[in-house]
Steps between C-alpha positions, in 0.01 A plus 500: 500500500792737563643419159163572338502844664833564328362373168210746531757780521730366229317634188572864593873420524744460215652153473485208743737618774228614741292177504821302555598715798147481643500120463837486681360716783190282531698175506769631735262645759278188516788249501680678787181501709442131427861418590479663843145394584620258771720766661367766739280760333742785569762343269285540187528879471885528526553213257251646253654849524844358415352332195323823400825698524678248281225502236480881505876515436460265203197691367679837514816366333317314224250777421770769505704303250196430280375860516846656442491685834846615602629580848617322812275238657428695824398811304285305255332300777438810712349684204284199411361463852429872532329551162340162433137604563496833304710341229246219451207744488664736250672245276400461139346165404669265421712560808871430465623251767747719689592504869236756598224320307568143622599548865147573623330198332779269623480623861117497501492144364753379758310656792169359375657156469644521853163599651302240304740215577515577873122519534421209270787257570601566861151576636286307251265793417489448124208726419645780712838456330340598168473862623857603416512346147156645425613850605808456281286385207260793544792745515636358174164542327470856636846588371412363155202735496315555173775354281295294255799313360592369844140410577467302177826316564406386850131406479585147614697612807202579731338167409821315578535693827150397611567139395820480707321653798226237480759227451683611814183477706421155362847356557528632854149395606510285817343156525172501694527381861341162575154533642470452874255228594225621724185347635322834532181519291357834379144568606232623265531853641877498439447390141247778438739757648788372284289509183383852584856622548615346172202645313543849646871493423442388140228762448720775646792398280279492191356843586848646542613355166193637318541843664868522410431391142243778465698770674861423415454287187439784249797694637730201476374410153548858383867489596562254220458768235652791695856622466720421801656784695848591378722560805739702283246783493561560871872561458651805332716386207840659431464871423695712255693808600372843395778510242345207315130591525525716188811419294345694210631826649856363485503489121585869471808463720612183323459661157701805607777274634489275199849360565422390856583129527195342663567127455643235269276250327624197308187393311487156340183469288376156417373383161228732374564772759580863422871572470463835679224448759378785717580461869210589726546676834152594626132502403293797616125440512354767732458867406355773720519789256839602636722193522520153350574239766576131524194307612681167534481263797840337540530160665821342624605244243761234447671414177177394328270799440143374504325228306399707196680374193553736208503339158773709338868424438743493791732793573779483760646817653809522718469838670761680713393821675725807482343842578132402491348553844165429663346153535351436155696242303522509119407193299344398170128421516374248603748369764461136597806444719759708689830356623760656725282722724179489702234719347138607529275455198169639376335231291245739345753737341800265482736743676770420756614682815808437711462427871743785575635801311696427184876542532794503265620152411169324566472222241210272414362300210146527365338243273201643315245395244467777243135537407462567126294800388164397349440548131358842404218338304394304808517813716291690245194295597589462871295662774600650833360381835183671621529796734384305805793259458769750400392800707841529661664549162243756386500726806570870445434670834437871523411737219667421169573824310243572230767532232620143560143369495434684174812349342397150609157549346658636183729199465209261558284638220437238236697229685315170525701271730731521805822412317436770241440755778830409667688512168348840415624643832846353439513646148388844620772519764783380279407743218438821697748507790876505544710263713765678712721401791496822704126537561414536872330210670126509567189313384211659690204639305661847465824344375315286245296800383814712464670222305203465263409866446766722657684747274827369366695803614387423857603134487171358379446223242825325592604265776668178601339158475340583837278768345427296185396198707299699753315684222422171323372345824269791582362525146454121485316483830273783385431288191399200716824302457642329815854632512807479718853645484824298490854620575798308371822506300594437138782256428748500214645189346867464582494758783445367850499842669161661565525875560270785594435587138350153448216565747160524334131483581219362288124441538315169487132437421304198624316292236276205576664171410839661431598670824707815513624631165774764482479814285777739396388866481855636461577675168705306250840628389378587150169660603436873451319679779173654386354798687215401728300807399484384140302187593323588823424812697317472834177690528510800729292461816156661475498863611224735610295642211562874429243739647217603275557853361212748494406574139532871413194703425391449145541811292357350184170430671401863463638646179375848583621655825220563746420828660638395837819392340539831328449673834769298675813679376455810721528288819793287376779705661342472849444124463854451378647675803290294741607177335864603523473565872324169556765317297784661693342428837420141401853441374650644818270283713591193298870573541455550874305175529763308302783643710305426819440146379865435421604655831242324716517145361865433601439672835187295575669177390806570715290599801274199474793264448683641803187476718423142389858379547589685821175527694264237638553144625788296351265257321327784313834654405626167364185469292554858378858414399373202301242728332785731395673208326180395318428860395859538381465194278178641351667836437785319323255314278581167668190449716518176699233241401232483769528122548862505620589453865719751683811281453424464129442875467842561661662271242296665225605846619868414472456344156286793381765752598776297333291449188428871485869575521576264214225646287553869572852554629773471240759459772339261750834392639556853640179500703505403870338170597126495556417529873314182600160506667507143632511608865209736441300216343568288808383778729182544296426128527565514874260792540229352277507129589679451831176546690463622856791411724565601856803531721379488855194721505610729214457436127819429310561636152746691286696766681621848422832377364328269252268780387798732443683231300187439292471872418869524413488190279189620315648847449830363371328266256258764362783754467713254302201396289432864418867570429497233229235690305586757226523860619166603354322208668659591831361849455150365431537269801546804726175666397282195437191519730387140449674365814259709708208307354677161517596545865148614591356181348734289711 
């Protein structure tokens, strides 16, 4: 029964090493208990512990050698014992038999065998001795979770487990004791009492069985079609560093330092594989209108990376890291095996992450299956998944600029199928925009809009592969095409060095039946850039209609002047003088009102801001500081979307200021860094959601120092945001009265 528990766990492991070690633990623990059964009971535990130590030593040595785990035995064993549980719950299936993935099953099997043998053999409680193996068997099934491959491979194991349990009860059943002869005869009353007891007991048992079948039966039967709980969902998998969450922003730096030696790659393509395959670094699936991010869930993996088998030719890469940093590991898609290092793997995107930060000299080998690109004729009739299935790859949070939406609609006119829509977007980008290496990084909505429609003299209509790919992805998602962004490196035959200039990004579109298909929106070397205005010009936003002019008095309606009209000329000089006085007075009043307006608006704004930020309770002043940040974003034309949380608005505020600098400032490197508002966002959350708290008998909340820091942080951010505007917009900012209305609404 202990061995069957190991066999239930075996399908989620790679190879046969784990079931062999579990079988050795089961046999060793039971045999030692049987050998010392005639000795005092206290001798069983020390003898069994010695056997467990010996088997653990063997398991660590053998699994370390099989899993290519380097290091001294004490260090490896200590690491395995400390990380065995989280490692098992975060490991990618199939799990590689390594010290930290085999130690826990071996120890658990040995302890279960010791407990079962002592209770069943020494004390003869066979049914009670089944408790430990049953708990071990249940733990194995729980660890397997919803893995359908493992469930299909072990359907016979529970039946065999139940059969061995029944066999154990049958074999160990005791012979009935010989009946004791007695001359006592039961009376009629005793017989009636005995029959009544038997009948009541049988009726009660039958009633209990019927009640349980009605109450518990449907629930138990329903579990047969339900998905088991996956224990891996309760453990946080390995997380990426902030440096690797958005490698798309690193393209600009790599392209500027095009001679930076990132890594060496010796690529050996198999028969039918591309001679210059593209090496993939990261897949970015999530976009919030400001930043593309990696949405992968990395699981600790061994040498074998998942069960999914790609059907393409094999490509082997021997990679040695030089100046590439972070945790993302380059490799040709789709990797099937990694040798030389321990990695984490995302099976959905086929990307690899290192357990630590990459360092110079790190070497590993990746074996991939290169998936061939589908035929264009097949893609021409292919469909994309429906929105309810691919919503993640269609999301465009926030307000997409109208000009980008108009361009997407323009490119979709007369296009009949998804592949044609994607190809039209690719063709538009490669024909109308210029590829450069010195374009600043940025792929938020304002950056994409500036790339598509900005004036050339201001840096518009040109960019790196970052801007081309981001523009394609936004336009494609607007057109209903599930799209993601990929960052990688181009390779050259005969050159093993991969440098910064080889970094590139490209978009991929999801087609039903064909998976993700890459597109190349970059202009070709022989293409001539055509002006965007020649083929498309965004419509101006609707403006207010001009006021209706009062038609002049019709002179032709009365060809002959009337008597009253002929009498008017004598009074004309007096009327003319009156009108002149009225005009002068009105003009002077208008000038005074305008001057008063321009003098009072800054004064009122400054007075109200000072009163809101310096007077009142600290919580109200923190809220006022947050209002200043939100109003500043609206004044800068970067209003925060209403659905964002305070933390997300803080991130958005920093990205909006940086994006504005890239779009408006021709010398962004000379500007000071954007003051963060993260602390202010935390204070706002504390004020809004912390709820009533008390310290002793007095309420606890933000203090004066926190309110002063909030005001200083808000003022510094708004001042820097305003300083990044052109001079004429800064002037309008000073006299704009709209903040008075916005703050009153809040």
